[in-house]
C-alpha positions in Angstrom: 56.8 -63.7 -27.1 59.0 -61.0 -25.7 59.6 -60.9 -21.9 58.2 -57.4 -21.7 54.9 -58.5 -23.3 54.7 -61.5 -21.0 55.3 -59.2 -18.0 52.4 -56.9 -19.0 50.0 -59.8 -19.5 51.0 -61.4 -16.2 50.5 -58.1 -14.4 47.0 -57.6 -15.9 45.7 -61.1 -15.4 45.0 -60.8 -11.6 43.1 -57.5 -12.3 40.7 -58.8 -14.9 37.9 -61.3 -15.3 36.9 -62.9 -18.6 39.6 -61.6 -20.8 41.5 -64.9 -21.3 40.5 -64.9 -25.0 41.9 -61.3 -25.4 45.2 -62.2 -23.7 45.5 -65.4 -25.9 44.8 -63.3 -29.0 47.6 -60.8 -28.2 50.0 -63.6 -27.2 49.4 -65.3 -30.5 50.0 -62.0 -32.3 53.4 -61.7 -30.6 54.2 -65.4 -31.3 53.0 -65.7 -34.9 51.5 -62.6 -36.5 54.5 -60.4 -36.1 56.2 -62.5 -38.7 53.5 -61.5 -41.2 53.3 -57.8 -40.5 54.6 -55.9 -43.5 57.7 -53.9 -42.9 57.1 -51.7 -45.9 55.2 -48.5 -45.6 53.4 -49.1 -48.9 50.6 -48.1 -49.2 50.4 -45.3 -46.7 47.3 -45.2 -44.5 45.5 -43.3 -41.7 43.1 -44.6 -39.0 40.7 -41.9 -38.2 38.2 -41.8 -35.3 35.1 -40.1 -36.8 33.1 -40.0 -33.6 32.7 -42.0 -30.4 31.9 -45.3 -32.2 32.8 -44.7 -35.8 36.2 -45.2 -37.5 37.7 -44.9 -41.0 40.7 -46.6 -42.3 42.0 -44.5 -45.2 44.5 -46.0 -47.6 46.3 -44.0 -50.4 45.9 -46.1 -53.6 46.7 -43.8 -56.5 46.6 -45.6 -59.8 44.4 -48.5 -58.5 40.7 -49.1 -59.3 38.0 -51.2 -57.6 38.9 -54.2 -59.8 42.5 -54.2 -58.5 41.6 -54.5 -54.8 40.2 -57.2 -52.5 38.9 -56.5 -49.0 38.1 -59.3 -46.7 37.2 -59.8 -43.0 38.1 -63.2 -41.4 38.3 -64.1 -37.8 38.7 -60.5 -36.7 41.3 -59.5 -39.2 40.5 -57.0 -41.9 42.7 -57.4 -45.0 43.1 -55.1 -47.9 45.1 -56.7 -50.7 45.9 -55.8 -54.3 45.6 -58.4 -57.0 48.8 -59.7 -58.5 50.1 -57.5 -61.4 51.8 -59.1 -64.4 54.6 -56.6 -65.0 55.8 -58.5 -68.1 52.9 -57.2 -70.2 53.1 -53.7 -71.6 50.5 -51.8 -69.6 47.9 -49.8 -71.4 46.2 -46.8 -69.8 42.4 -46.2 -69.9 42.7 -43.7 -72.8 44.3 -46.4 -74.9 47.9 -45.0 -74.7 51.0 -46.9 -73.6 53.0 -46.1 -70.5 56.6 -45.0 -71.3 57.7 -44.2 -67.8 56.0 -45.8 -64.7 56.4 -43.5 -61.7 53.1 -44.4 -60.0 53.6 -47.6 -58.0 51.0 -50.3 -58.7 52.6 -53.3 -57.0 51.3 -56.1 -54.9 50.5 -55.2 -51.3 48.6 -56.6 -48.3 47.6 -54.6 -45.2 46.0 -56.3 -42.3 44.2 -54.7 -39.3 43.0 -56.5 -36.2 39.4 -55.6 -35.6 37.6 -55.9 -32.2 34.7 -58.4 -32.0 32.2 -55.5 -31.4 33.4 -53.5 -34.5 31.6 -54.1 -37.8 32.7 -53.0 -41.3 29.9 -50.8 -42.7 31.3 -50.1 -46.1 34.2 -49.3 -48.4 34.6 -46.6 -51.1 37.5 -45.8 -53.5 37.4 -42.2 -54.6 40.2 -39.9 -55.9 42.9 -42.4 -55.1 41.8 -42.9 -51.5 40.2 -46.1 -50.3 38.0 -45.5 -47.2 36.9 -48.5 -45.2 34.2 -47.5 -42.6 33.9 -49.2 -39.3 31.4 -48.9 -36.5 31.5 -50.2 -32.9 28.2 -51.8 -32.1 27.8 -51.7 -28.3 25.5 -54.5 -27.2 22.9 -53.7 -24.6 24.6 -55.6 -21.9 27.8 -53.5 -22.3 26.1 -50.1 -22.2 26.4 -48.1 -18.9 23.5 -48.6 -16.5 22.7 -47.8 -12.9 22.3 -50.6 -10.4 19.6 -50.0 -7.8 20.4 -50.9 -4.2 17.7 -52.8 -2.3 
């Protein structure tokens, strides 16, 4: 882990209670997961806050269809991955024609997003070349604001 990251965590620890798992998660990200973060920009994506507790991850996937993409959520990591493409075969288009020039990228990719424990995936839709994964923060009753009466 970088010295700067260590410094931030060490400064926050005395000011927090019960966040040990959170700090361990970020420390492990610095130690291990940064090696797996894709350095390519493909495919391009947006993270949009729709309202107070709803988010969309929008990924530009021109040329892909539902059968080409896998979406999974495991241990707080949402992964969007294309299935391996065999470029050795001559690719056919839906209309039965043959591609003579391939300018639309349809290559393997994997994008991963760390999702908070209280955020749930509510659905996914691929429409007009844009994959939209909808997320919603579910605030448990014990985390909602409340007034404490004084006796």
